[in-house]
TORKOLSE-663861 format. One line per 10 residues: number of its first residue (from 1); for each residue x, y, z of N, C-alpha, C, O, CB. Coordinates in nm, 4 decimals. Glycine has a CB too. Layout:
NUM) X/Y/Z/X/Y/Z/X/Y/Z/X/Y/Z/X/Y/Z; ...
//
This chain:
1) -22.7717/-0.4071/-3.2827/-22.6436/-0.3591/-3.3998/-22.6586/-0.1668/-3.3732/-22.5816/-0.0839/-3.3248/-22.7013/-0.4261/-3.6286; -22.7588/-0.1605/-3.4164/-22.8492/-0.0176/-3.4459/-22.7935/0.0855/-3.2787/-22.7166/0.1813/-3.2867/-23.0877/-0.0706/-3.4524; -22.8418/0.0453/-3.1698/-22.7550/0.1093/-3.1101/-22.6139/0.1275/-3.0639/-22.5574/0.2227/-3.0100/-22.7928/0.1100/-3.0576; -22.5755/0.0149/-3.0989/-22.4233/-0.0091/-3.0713/-22.3440/0.1066/-3.1464/-22.2614/0.1817/-3.0946/-22.3717/-0.1646/-3.1286; -22.4080/0.1052/-3.3496/-22.3535/0.1910/-3.3924/-22.3761/0.3766/-3.3717/-22.3055/0.4753/-3.3924/-22.3671/0.1403/-3.4982; -22.5120/0.3520/-3.3211/-22.5314/0.5126/-3.2461/-22.4589/0.5674/-3.1617/-22.4158/0.6827/-3.1613/-22.6367/0.5330/-3.1749; -22.4400/0.4624/-3.0682/-22.3027/0.4564/-2.9455/-22.1373/0.5363/-3.0330/-22.0633/0.6344/-3.0406/-22.2601/0.2215/-2.8983; -22.1600/0.4292/-3.0695/-21.9708/0.4602/-3.1228/-22.0145/0.5975/-3.1908/-21.9431/0.6946/-3.1658/-21.8700/0.3150/-3.2757; -22.1365/0.6175/-3.2834/-22.1191/0.7425/-3.3595/-22.1301/0.8605/-3.2337/-22.0712/0.9592/-3.2780/-22.2472/0.7577/-3.4908; -22.1576/0.8767/-3.1595/-22.1812/0.9661/-3.0415/-22.0393/0.9652/-2.9770/-21.9556/1.0553/-2.9712/-22.3055/0.9110/-2.9355
11) -22.0379/0.8995/-2.9530/-21.8341/0.8631/-2.8915/-21.7500/0.9180/-2.9786/-21.6448/0.9629/-2.9332/-21.7626/0.6792/-2.8924; -21.7728/0.9261/-3.1050/-21.6811/0.9961/-3.2162/-21.6633/1.1479/-3.2064/-21.5647/1.2176/-3.1824/-21.7409/0.9706/-3.3584; -21.8005/1.1779/-3.2349/-21.7986/1.3066/-3.2334/-21.8469/1.3819/-3.1098/-21.9170/1.4830/-3.1151/-21.8634/1.3409/-3.3363; -21.7991/1.3185/-2.9877/-21.7800/1.3615/-2.8705/-21.6637/1.4007/-2.8896/-21.6360/1.5194/-2.9071/-21.8004/1.2832/-2.7687; -21.5459/1.2694/-2.8888/-21.4218/1.2901/-2.9090/-21.3748/1.3903/-3.0095/-21.2814/1.4691/-2.9943/-21.3765/1.1805/-2.9330; -21.4501/1.3772/-3.1120/-21.3874/1.5336/-3.2736/-21.4493/1.6339/-3.1794/-21.5436/1.6217/-3.2576/-21.4986/1.5444/-3.5095; -21.4733/1.6856/-3.1258/-21.5975/1.7542/-3.0627/-21.5087/1.8556/-2.9306/-21.5114/1.9767/-2.9089/-21.7316/1.6101/-2.9894; -21.4398/1.7500/-2.8662/-21.3397/1.7818/-2.7734/-21.1980/1.8115/-2.8476/-21.1367/1.9053/-2.7965/-21.3296/1.6638/-2.6717; -21.1289/1.7440/-2.9679/-21.0256/1.7776/-2.9846/-21.0346/1.8972/-3.0826/-20.9268/1.9391/-3.1247/-20.9544/1.6722/-3.0148; -21.1292/1.9481/-3.1179/-21.1798/2.0252/-3.1869/-21.1422/2.1960/-3.0621/-21.0906/2.2967/-3.1105/-21.3538/1.9551/-3.2264
21) -21.1704/2.1899/-2.9550/-21.1815/2.2355/-2.8860/-21.0144/2.2774/-2.8547/-21.0003/2.3975/-2.8318/-21.2696/2.1695/-2.8167; -20.9513/2.2366/-2.8527/-20.7905/2.2197/-2.7851/-20.7415/2.2784/-2.8820/-20.6518/2.3562/-2.8495/-20.7119/2.0681/-2.7542; -20.7775/2.2703/-3.0575/-20.6805/2.3095/-3.1418/-20.6780/2.4349/-3.1053/-20.7545/2.4579/-3.0115/-20.6967/2.2859/-3.2797; -20.5796/2.5845/-3.1697/-20.5643/2.6760/-3.1497/-20.6806/2.7766/-3.2339/-20.7132/2.7308/-3.3434/-20.4362/2.6795/-3.1638; -20.7294/2.8751/-3.2043/-20.8051/2.9714/-3.3212/-20.7736/3.0358/-3.2735/-20.8303/3.0592/-3.1668/-20.9358/2.9917/-3.3673; -20.6378/3.1303/-3.3203/-20.5949/3.2363/-3.3137/-20.6288/3.3188/-3.4930/-20.6694/3.2698/-3.5984/-20.4384/3.2084/-3.2546; -20.6035/3.4055/-3.4690/-20.5793/3.4557/-3.6275/-20.4853/3.4979/-3.7180/-20.3891/3.5557/-3.6674/-20.6289/3.5355/-3.6471; -20.4851/3.4855/-3.8396/-20.3575/3.4603/-3.8701/-20.3952/3.6189/-4.0151/-20.4894/3.6443/-4.0902/-20.3142/3.2457/-3.9215; -20.2386/3.6940/-3.9808/-20.3333/3.8271/-4.1270/-20.2087/3.8138/-4.1957/-20.1162/3.7511/-4.1439/-20.3898/4.0540/-4.0837; -20.1964/3.8786/-4.3312/-20.0732/3.9149/-4.4185/-20.0699/4.0318/-4.4405/-20.1523/4.1233/-4.4416/-20.0597/3.8583/-4.5394
31) -19.9504/4.0192/-4.4609/-19.8800/4.1820/-4.4549/-19.9668/4.3079/-4.4799/-19.9823/4.4073/-4.4089/-19.7651/4.1991/-4.5718; -20.0287/4.2701/-4.6233/-20.1019/4.3444/-4.6621/-20.2376/4.4495/-4.5303/-20.2852/4.5625/-4.5194/-20.1509/4.2428/-4.7694; -20.2431/4.3244/-4.4648/-20.3827/4.3709/-4.3421/-20.3074/4.3920/-4.1760/-20.3677/4.4000/-4.0690/-20.5326/4.1969/-4.3247; -20.1502/4.3974/-4.2013/-20.0800/4.4682/-4.1015/-20.1058/4.6026/-4.0626/-20.1484/4.6400/-3.9534/-19.9641/4.4667/-4.1313; -20.0749/4.6755/-4.1667/-20.0934/4.8443/-4.1371/-20.2342/4.9100/-4.0544/-20.2378/5.0036/-3.9745/-20.0978/4.9200/-4.2965; -20.3673/4.8075/-4.1154/-20.4423/4.8022/-4.0807/-20.4919/4.7362/-3.9570/-20.5948/4.7812/-3.9067/-20.4676/4.7909/-4.1551; -20.4352/4.6413/-3.9049/-20.4395/4.6582/-3.7430/-20.3647/4.7394/-3.6563/-20.4023/4.7775/-3.5454/-20.4142/4.5512/-3.6885; -20.2330/4.7705/-3.7227/-20.1491/4.8577/-3.6479/-20.2731/5.0104/-3.6331/-20.3355/5.0317/-3.5291/-19.9753/4.8861/-3.7512; -20.2833/5.0829/-3.7365/-20.3591/5.1848/-3.7295/-20.5274/5.2180/-3.6228/-20.5600/5.3119/-3.5502/-20.3732/5.1844/-3.8684; -20.6133/5.0606/-3.6720/-20.6976/5.0279/-3.5705/-20.6435/5.0512/-3.4587/-20.7021/5.1439/-3.4028/-20.7395/4.9097/-3.5720
41) -20.5222/4.9932/-3.3742/-20.5018/4.9444/-3.2805/-20.3831/5.0638/-3.2527/-20.2679/5.0593/-3.2959/-20.4812/4.7906/-3.2903; -20.4319/5.1526/-3.1839/-20.3036/5.2111/-3.1849/-20.2160/5.1861/-3.0626/-20.1071/5.2117/-3.1138/-20.3196/5.3497/-3.2032; -20.2006/5.1681/-2.9921/-20.2049/5.0296/-2.8399/-20.1690/4.9252/-2.8599/-20.1430/4.8422/-2.7728/-20.3353/4.9761/-2.7742; -20.1601/4.9083/-2.9887/-20.1340/4.7277/-3.0089/-20.0282/4.7123/-2.9232/-19.9453/4.7982/-2.8932/-20.0844/4.6589/-3.1757; -20.0367/4.5670/-2.8743/-19.9131/4.5119/-2.8072/-19.8497/4.3846/-2.9135/-19.9243/4.2941/-2.9509/-19.9611/4.4481/-2.6402; -19.7248/4.3901/-2.9494/-19.6151/4.3230/-3.0001/-19.5317/4.2327/-2.9382/-19.4259/4.2692/-2.8870/-19.5469/4.3979/-3.0374; -19.5745/4.1016/-2.9376/-19.5269/3.9885/-2.8704/-19.4161/3.9538/-2.9346/-19.4455/3.8765/-3.0258/-19.6158/3.8817/-2.8608; -19.2458/3.9860/-2.9263/-19.1201/3.9537/-3.0207/-19.1307/3.8231/-2.9512/-19.1159/3.8242/-2.8290/-18.9580/4.0509/-3.0142; -19.1550/3.7076/-3.0130/-19.1047/3.5875/-2.9448/-18.9219/3.4887/-3.0092/-18.8735/3.3777/-2.9869/-19.2593/3.4812/-2.9702; -18.8764/3.6184/-3.0966/-18.7318/3.5581/-3.1607/-18.6380/3.5211/-3.0800/-18.6691/3.5715/-2.9721/-18.6581/3.6470/-3.2424
51) -18.5049/3.4408/-3.0627/-18.4447/3.4783/-2.9490/-18.3278/3.5993/-2.9743/-18.3026/3.6511/-3.0831/-18.3881/3.3478/-2.8876; -18.2700/3.6268/-2.8571/-18.2054/3.7871/-2.8826/-18.1299/3.7951/-2.9846/-18.1037/3.8931/-3.0543/-18.1155/3.8465/-2.7744; -18.0714/3.6150/-2.9965/-17.9584/3.6636/-3.1440/-18.0212/3.6895/-3.2543/-17.9714/3.7641/-3.3385/-17.8513/3.5507/-3.2030; -18.1391/3.6320/-3.2701/-18.1916/3.6736/-3.4267/-18.2816/3.8092/-3.4101/-18.3645/3.8319/-3.4982/-18.3006/3.5367/-3.5051; -18.2738/3.8636/-3.3446/-18.3174/4.0025/-3.3481/-18.2653/4.1300/-3.4188/-18.3288/4.2101/-3.4873/-18.3158/4.0313/-3.2375; -18.1182/4.1292/-3.3812/-18.0723/4.1650/-3.4869/-18.0735/4.2888/-3.4700/-18.0551/4.3206/-3.3526/-18.1253/4.1221/-3.5894; -18.0922/4.3972/-3.5616/-18.0943/4.5079/-3.6177/-18.2500/4.5788/-3.6551/-18.2919/4.6871/-3.6144/-18.0103/4.4821/-3.7290; -18.3028/4.5045/-3.7235/-18.4189/4.4925/-3.7635/-18.5699/4.4775/-3.7079/-18.5585/4.4592/-3.5867/-18.3958/4.4210/-3.8159; -18.6732/4.4773/-3.7351/-18.7969/4.4117/-3.6857/-18.9165/4.5335/-3.7307/-18.8911/4.6177/-3.8168/-18.7846/4.3756/-3.4998; -19.0098/4.5292/-3.6795/-19.1295/4.5656/-3.7511/-19.1495/4.7107/-3.6949/-19.1203/4.7466/-3.5809/-19.2591/4.4603/-3.7253
61) -19.2156/4.8041/-3.8146/-19.1945/4.9695/-3.7591/-19.2995/4.9868/-3.6826/-19.4000/5.0297/-3.7394/-19.1939/5.0975/-3.8723; -19.3045/4.9690/-3.5868/-19.4874/5.0009/-3.5484/-19.4279/5.1457/-3.4183/-19.3723/5.1260/-3.3102/-19.6153/4.7888/-3.4315; -19.4574/5.2524/-3.4674/-19.4441/5.3654/-3.2957/-19.5049/5.3378/-3.1793/-19.4760/5.3075/-3.0635/-19.5079/5.5145/-3.2990; -19.6598/5.3713/-3.2916/-19.7545/5.3611/-3.1519/-19.7922/5.2062/-3.0900/-19.9003/5.1790/-3.0377/-19.9104/5.4356/-3.1893; -19.6657/5.1002/-3.1097/-19.6979/4.9675/-3.0686/-19.6585/4.9869/-2.9015/-19.6656/5.1023/-2.8593/-19.6037/4.8408/-3.1623; -19.6308/4.9140/-2.8364/-19.5674/4.8575/-2.7207/-19.5152/4.7114/-2.7333/-19.5866/4.6149/-2.7063/-19.6624/4.8645/-2.6114; -19.3895/4.7010/-2.7749/-19.3056/4.5485/-2.8240/-19.2772/4.5233/-2.6598/-19.2514/4.6023/-2.5690/-19.1203/4.5638/-2.9536; -19.2928/4.3850/-2.6631/-19.2601/4.2884/-2.5401/-19.1724/4.1828/-2.6004/-19.2171/4.1335/-2.7039/-19.3987/4.2162/-2.4668; -19.0896/4.1504/-2.5698/-18.9670/4.0885/-2.6200/-18.9324/4.0009/-2.5096/-18.8624/4.0289/-2.4123/-18.8505/4.1897/-2.6581; -19.0143/3.8456/-2.5481/-19.0191/3.7273/-2.4282/-18.9625/3.6190/-2.5252/-19.0440/3.5588/-2.5951/-19.1950/3.6818/-2.3498
71) -18.8501/3.5935/-2.5340/-18.8164/3.4734/-2.6423/-18.8994/3.3211/-2.5900/-18.9457/3.2693/-2.4884/-18.6196/3.4454/-2.6442; -18.8840/3.2995/-2.7080/-18.9568/3.1428/-2.7005/-18.8691/3.0383/-2.7525/-18.8319/3.0665/-2.8664/-19.0977/3.1285/-2.7925; -18.8271/2.9374/-2.7128/-18.7589/2.8446/-2.6361/-18.7689/2.6803/-2.7063/-18.7672/2.5922/-2.6204/-18.8261/2.8573/-2.4837; -18.7764/2.6448/-2.8123/-18.8641/2.4842/-2.8175/-18.7416/2.4213/-2.7108/-18.7872/2.4466/-2.5993/-18.8784/2.3762/-3.0250; -18.6698/2.3837/-2.7007/-18.5725/2.3411/-2.6513/-18.5532/2.1896/-2.7087/-18.6339/2.1333/-2.7826/-18.5855/2.3608/-2.5110; -18.4057/2.1230/-2.6505/-18.3641/2.0404/-2.7749/-18.4148/1.9350/-2.7630/-18.4213/1.8792/-2.8725/-18.2308/2.0165/-2.8021; -18.4536/1.8797/-2.6872/-18.5733/1.7394/-2.6090/-18.6584/1.7793/-2.5257/-18.6578/1.8922/-2.4767/-18.5090/1.6188/-2.5121; -18.7609/1.6689/-2.4950/-18.8774/1.7032/-2.4209/-18.8666/1.7511/-2.3000/-18.9519/1.8354/-2.2723/-18.9530/1.6100/-2.4096; -18.7869/1.7247/-2.2143/-18.7420/1.7347/-2.0747/-18.7059/1.9766/-2.1236/-18.7752/2.0746/-2.0963/-18.5364/1.5675/-2.0303; -18.6407/1.9699/-2.1594/-18.5447/2.0813/-2.1985/-18.6940/2.1959/-2.2502/-18.7129/2.3140/-2.2211/-18.4021/2.0198/-2.3537
81) -18.7643/2.1169/-2.3203/-18.9026/2.2105/-2.3845/-18.9903/2.2492/-2.3049/-19.0637/2.3474/-2.3162/-18.9917/2.1457/-2.4807; -18.9833/2.1462/-2.1926/-19.1207/2.1713/-2.1323/-19.0422/2.2873/-2.0277/-19.0936/2.3875/-1.9780/-19.2157/2.0115/-2.0503; -18.9161/2.2431/-2.0145/-18.8686/2.3998/-1.9100/-18.9156/2.4901/-1.9462/-18.9877/2.5600/-1.8751/-18.7282/2.4585/-1.8989; -18.8743/2.5273/-2.1293/-18.8842/2.6459/-2.1793/-18.9973/2.6710/-2.1591/-19.0119/2.7860/-2.1177/-18.8500/2.6657/-2.2954; -19.1012/2.6062/-2.1709/-19.2660/2.6259/-2.1941/-19.3035/2.6780/-2.1032/-19.3903/2.7647/-2.1134/-19.3568/2.5166/-2.2108; -19.2403/2.6354/-1.9614/-19.2255/2.7108/-1.8129/-19.2254/2.8584/-1.7898/-19.3088/2.9399/-1.7501/-19.0995/2.6759/-1.7538; -19.0608/2.8639/-1.8419/-19.0034/3.0221/-1.8611/-19.1134/3.0818/-1.9572/-19.1953/3.1665/-1.9216/-18.8294/3.0352/-1.9415; -19.1051/3.0279/-2.0816/-19.1797/3.1686/-2.1270/-19.3580/3.1473/-2.0885/-19.4456/3.2064/-2.1516/-19.1516/3.1962/-2.3291; -19.3772/3.0806/-2.0085/-19.5238/3.1108/-1.8970/-19.5311/3.1937/-1.8516/-19.5951/3.2971/-1.8704/-19.5574/3.0491/-1.7886; -19.4355/3.1461/-1.7525/-19.4200/3.2345/-1.6311/-19.3426/3.3971/-1.6909/-19.3923/3.4966/-1.6382/-19.3072/3.1368/-1.5048
91) -19.2358/3.4216/-1.7873/-19.2774/3.5739/-1.8413/-19.3463/3.6272/-1.8770/-19.3579/3.7440/-1.8397/-19.2488/3.6185/-1.9010; -19.4604/3.5532/-2.0013/-19.5495/3.5794/-2.0355/-19.6251/3.6757/-1.8987/-19.6152/3.7980/-1.8888/-19.5992/3.4561/-2.0905; -19.6740/3.6167/-1.8354/-19.7926/3.6011/-1.6956/-19.6808/3.7194/-1.6364/-19.7505/3.8165/-1.6068/-19.8186/3.3963/-1.5766; -19.5663/3.7442/-1.6132/-19.5382/3.8186/-1.5411/-19.5093/3.9521/-1.5651/-19.4586/4.0265/-1.4812/-19.4713/3.7726/-1.4966; -19.5544/3.9987/-1.7287/-19.5264/4.1353/-1.8422/-19.6391/4.2043/-1.7828/-19.7387/4.1394/-1.7509/-19.5425/4.1108/-2.0397; -19.6337/4.3216/-1.7661/-19.7842/4.3854/-1.6610/-19.8298/4.4548/-1.8038/-19.9472/4.4856/-1.7835/-19.7494/4.5372/-1.4801; -19.7909/4.4998/-1.9550/-19.8006/4.4940/-2.0589/-19.8786/4.4708/-2.1422/-19.9547/4.5402/-2.2096/-19.7526/4.4607/-2.0716; -19.8409/4.2897/-2.1307/-19.9355/4.1648/-2.1864/-20.0404/4.1603/-2.0891/-20.1480/4.1380/-2.1446/-19.8602/4.0086/-2.1968; -20.0508/4.1740/-1.9549/-20.1304/4.1725/-1.8980/-20.2639/4.2515/-1.9074/-20.3844/4.2265/-1.9053/-20.0773/4.1776/-1.8228; -20.1911/4.3478/-1.9176/-20.2790/4.4751/-1.9498/-20.3337/4.4456/-2.0756/-20.4496/4.4854/-2.0880/-20.2005/4.6176/-1.9557
101) -20.3019/4.4073/-2.1402/-20.3818/4.3884/-2.2711/-20.5049/4.2642/-2.2743/-20.6100/4.2480/-2.3363/-20.2661/4.3523/-2.3881; -20.4197/4.1802/-2.1599/-20.5574/4.0579/-2.1644/-20.6803/4.0508/-2.0653/-20.7735/3.9710/-2.0554/-20.4983/3.9095/-2.1386; -20.6377/4.1878/-1.9818/-20.7121/4.2582/-1.8709/-20.8322/4.3479/-1.9848/-20.9514/4.3665/-1.9607/-20.5848/4.3767/-1.7566; -20.7719/4.3828/-2.0833/-20.8730/4.4838/-2.1769/-20.9286/4.4239/-2.3173/-20.9988/4.4770/-2.4033/-20.7851/4.6258/-2.2222; -20.8467/4.2362/-2.3057/-20.9608/4.1933/-2.4354/-20.8882/4.1921/-2.5535/-20.9056/4.1022/-2.6357/-21.0934/4.3029/-2.4642; -20.7903/4.3028/-2.5751/-20.6876/4.3173/-2.7079/-20.5819/4.1964/-2.7457/-20.5078/4.1210/-2.6827/-20.5896/4.4500/-2.6815; -20.6156/4.2195/-2.8813/-20.5643/4.1464/-2.9484/-20.4156/4.1750/-2.9363/-20.3877/4.2937/-2.9532/-20.6215/4.1511/-3.0649; -20.2784/4.0653/-2.9021/-20.1431/4.0532/-2.9015/-20.1216/3.9988/-3.0386/-20.1796/3.8991/-3.0816/-20.0878/3.9675/-2.7856; -20.0013/4.0978/-3.1303/-19.9405/4.0411/-3.2083/-19.8493/3.9680/-3.2281/-19.7548/4.0436/-3.2508/-19.9287/4.0829/-3.2463; -19.8108/3.8540/-3.2353/-19.6985/3.7553/-3.1810/-19.6168/3.7616/-3.3284/-19.6767/3.7504/-3.4354/-19.7616/3.5735/-3.1215
111) -19.4871/3.7789/-3.3191/-19.3916/3.7765/-3.3871/-19.2712/3.6741/-3.3779/-19.2323/3.6244/-3.2722/-19.3617/3.8834/-3.3754; -19.2194/3.6501/-3.4988/-19.0890/3.5584/-3.4906/-19.0230/3.5895/-3.6394/-19.0855/3.6534/-3.7241/-19.1287/3.3732/-3.4645; -18.8887/3.5368/-3.6620/-18.8335/3.5625/-3.7463/-18.8919/3.4583/-3.8770/-18.8418/3.4918/-3.9844/-18.6999/3.5627/-3.6987; -18.9852/3.3425/-3.8872/-19.0372/3.3055/-4.0275/-19.1345/3.2077/-3.9855/-19.1433/3.0952/-4.0346/-18.9251/3.2451/-4.1386; -19.2195/3.2613/-3.8777/-19.3511/3.1976/-3.8326/-19.4215/3.1153/-3.7369/-19.5284/3.1293/-3.6775/-19.3739/3.1508/-3.8959; -19.2822/2.9750/-3.7385/-19.3177/2.8919/-3.6515/-19.3210/2.8863/-3.5236/-19.4057/2.8223/-3.4613/-19.2769/2.8229/-3.6708; -19.2056/2.9700/-3.4592/-19.2193/2.9970/-3.3562/-19.3097/3.0735/-3.2951/-19.3374/3.0380/-3.1806/-19.1419/3.0203/-3.3388; -19.3794/3.1944/-3.3485/-19.4520/3.2726/-3.3392/-19.6077/3.2105/-3.3378/-19.6877/3.2623/-3.2600/-19.4130/3.3584/-3.4319; -19.6487/3.1057/-3.4188/-19.7191/2.9894/-3.3924/-19.7845/2.9250/-3.2725/-19.8941/2.9183/-3.2168/-19.6524/2.9191/-3.4244; -19.6014/2.8601/-3.2564/-19.6028/2.7975/-3.1192/-19.6606/2.9036/-2.9948/-19.7647/2.9052/-2.9292/-19.4421/2.7497/-3.0865
121) -19.5700/2.9679/-2.9970/-19.5866/3.0924/-2.9036/-19.7427/3.1430/-2.8954/-19.7793/3.1604/-2.7792/-19.4901/3.2199/-2.9633; -19.8519/3.1727/-3.0057/-19.9688/3.2339/-3.0221/-20.0433/3.0782/-2.9239/-20.0969/3.0867/-2.8134/-20.0151/3.2788/-3.2171; -20.0287/2.9788/-2.9859/-20.0672/2.8889/-2.9156/-20.0792/2.8677/-2.7579/-20.1817/2.8325/-2.6995/-20.0087/2.8189/-2.9594; -19.9539/2.8960/-2.6989/-19.9403/2.8930/-2.5683/-20.0201/3.0153/-2.5194/-20.0961/3.0060/-2.4230/-19.7953/2.8898/-2.5288; -20.0016/3.1316/-2.5881/-20.0565/3.2369/-2.5029/-20.1999/3.2590/-2.5365/-20.2547/3.3604/-2.4933/-19.9786/3.3667/-2.5173; -20.2623/3.1782/-2.6056/-20.4105/3.1622/-2.5820/-20.4484/3.0622/-2.4872/-20.5667/3.0588/-2.4533/-20.4792/3.1304/-2.7028; -20.3626/2.9751/-2.4358/-20.4246/2.9044/-2.3520/-20.4031/2.9743/-2.2001/-20.4340/2.9234/-2.0924/-20.3747/2.7609/-2.3702; -20.3446/3.0983/-2.2218/-20.3217/3.1785/-2.1054/-20.4453/3.2857/-2.0510/-20.4645/3.3512/-1.9486/-20.1945/3.2572/-2.1408; -20.5348/3.2589/-2.2123/-20.6122/3.3393/-2.1965/-20.5925/3.4801/-2.2920/-20.6604/3.5779/-2.2604/-20.6090/3.3502/-2.0631; -20.5192/3.4880/-2.3840/-20.4940/3.5775/-2.4264/-20.5390/3.5894/-2.6236/-20.5367/3.4953/-2.7029/-20.3554/3.5819/-2.3690
131) -20.5636/3.6877/-2.6437/-20.6230/3.7396/-2.7634/-20.5032/3.7117/-2.9023/-20.4542/3.8144/-2.9493/-20.6600/3.9159/-2.7298; -20.4588/3.5750/-2.9646/-20.3087/3.6158/-3.0151/-20.3861/3.6739/-3.1427/-20.5073/3.6687/-3.1636/-20.1684/3.4730/-3.0440; -20.2615/3.7447/-3.2430/-20.2951/3.7244/-3.3831/-20.1544/3.6904/-3.3996/-20.0609/3.7018/-3.3203/-20.3644/3.8492/-3.4770; -20.1600/3.6339/-3.5525/-20.0264/3.5967/-3.5875/-19.9985/3.6441/-3.7295/-20.0800/3.6336/-3.8212/-20.0061/3.4451/-3.5736; -19.8278/3.7186/-3.7447/-19.8163/3.7735/-3.8546/-19.8198/3.6360/-3.9816/-19.8035/3.5395/-3.9070/-19.6792/3.8683/-3.8403; -19.8287/3.5909/-4.0917/-19.8400/3.5197/-4.1753/-19.7196/3.5178/-4.2416/-19.7103/3.6148/-4.3168/-19.9381/3.5433/-4.2369; -19.5820/3.4137/-4.2438/-19.4585/3.4514/-4.2903/-19.3622/3.4715/-4.1680/-19.2492/3.4231/-4.1749/-19.4727/3.5761/-4.3760; -19.3966/3.5314/-4.0715/-19.2877/3.5786/-3.9937/-19.2314/3.7180/-4.0414/-19.2700/3.7618/-4.1497/-19.1800/3.4743/-3.9967; -19.1387/3.7918/-3.9625/-19.0765/3.9377/-4.0285/-19.0318/3.8990/-4.1126/-19.0604/3.9681/-4.2104/-18.9788/4.0284/-3.9685; -18.9554/3.7988/-4.1412/-18.9409/3.7551/-4.2511/-18.9872/3.7570/-4.4202/-18.9353/3.7753/-4.5303/-18.9519/3.6852/-4.2105
141) -19.1040/3.7291/-4.3675/-19.2137/3.7239/-4.4838/-19.2806/3.8883/-4.5402/-19.3673/3.9175/-4.6225/-19.3530/3.6227/-4.4122; -19.1726/3.9878/-4.4310/-19.2318/4.1639/-4.5030/-19.1465/4.1631/-4.5753/-19.0264/4.1379/-4.5665/-19.2369/4.3251/-4.4176; -19.2315/4.2011/-4.6750/-19.1343/4.3114/-4.7861/-19.1854/4.4280/-4.8401/-19.1364/4.4900/-4.9345/-19.0922/4.2473/-4.9188; -19.3118/4.4639/-4.7611/-19.2881/4.6468/-4.7785/-19.2517/4.7121/-4.7218/-19.3297/4.7632/-4.6415/-19.3615/4.7270/-4.7893; -19.0841/4.7651/-4.7222/-19.0485/4.8433/-4.6313/-19.0705/4.9276/-4.5278/-18.9960/4.9537/-4.4334/-19.0189/4.8754/-4.6632; -19.2050/4.9780/-4.5589/-19.2503/5.0467/-4.4692/-19.3044/5.0133/-4.3271/-19.3213/5.0814/-4.2260/-19.3211/5.0946/-4.5254; -19.3258/4.8775/-4.3593/-19.3372/4.7909/-4.2352/-19.1965/4.7358/-4.1472/-19.1980/4.6496/-4.0593/-19.4154/4.6638/-4.2870; -19.0847/4.8057/-4.1937/-19.0072/4.7360/-4.1662/-18.8608/4.8014/-4.0828/-18.7709/4.8369/-4.1590/-18.9979/4.6752/-4.2847; -18.8415/4.8138/-3.9679/-18.7616/4.9056/-3.8782/-18.5914/4.8840/-3.9139/-18.5702/4.7628/-3.9168/-18.8005/4.8637/-3.7069; -18.4905/4.9467/-3.9362/-18.3911/4.9012/-3.9507/-18.3479/4.8161/-4.0988/-18.4489/4.7782/-4.1581/-18.3900/4.8393/-3.8410
151) -18.2666/4.7935/-4.1421/-18.2015/4.6706/-4.2099/-18.2301/4.5635/-4.2281/-18.1690/4.4776/-4.1645/-18.1197/4.6405/-4.1775; -18.3367/4.5228/-4.3237/-18.3585/4.3448/-4.3039/-18.2486/4.3162/-4.3679/-18.1976/4.3709/-4.4657/-18.5001/4.2547/-4.3756; -18.2005/4.1841/-4.2762/-18.0482/4.1093/-4.3555/-18.0906/4.0634/-4.4659/-18.2078/4.0305/-4.4838/-17.9657/3.9740/-4.2815; -17.9707/4.0539/-4.5798/-18.0366/4.0043/-4.7120/-18.0082/3.8536/-4.7221/-17.8893/3.8227/-4.7136/-17.9761/4.0835/-4.8478; -18.0874/3.7656/-4.7370/-18.0954/3.6144/-4.7850/-17.9918/3.5598/-4.8224/-17.9940/3.4427/-4.8603/-18.1736/3.5887/-4.8857
//
């Protein structure tokens, strides 16, 4: 019985350890940390995962950043989601700015409107070998106007 329990416990620990390695481990920063990140990394790459119609006229103010716009579309059903994921991964893999950041092992700030899409995109680019950083609450969560370029739409 002890051998069985020991084997079962070992199997459970192995399964838990394997599952934990699959979970994304990217860094999430609050708005108060944003200015520090941008000043510490003058060539910060920002991956804007918003859809084209969401970009509107406002976004993150970062004059020394390189912004790459690769929309991340979840897709309405599993088949379209799978196709959207392949399209996103291909676009990320083809972008020279992103590839230079990857080669230099630089963090990539991933943003979207509210944080959901950027969290999914961060998980996907991490699988591709990038070091994503996520802005907690997305662009919609920004309240300090020094961080916002353009006019933030009224809610």
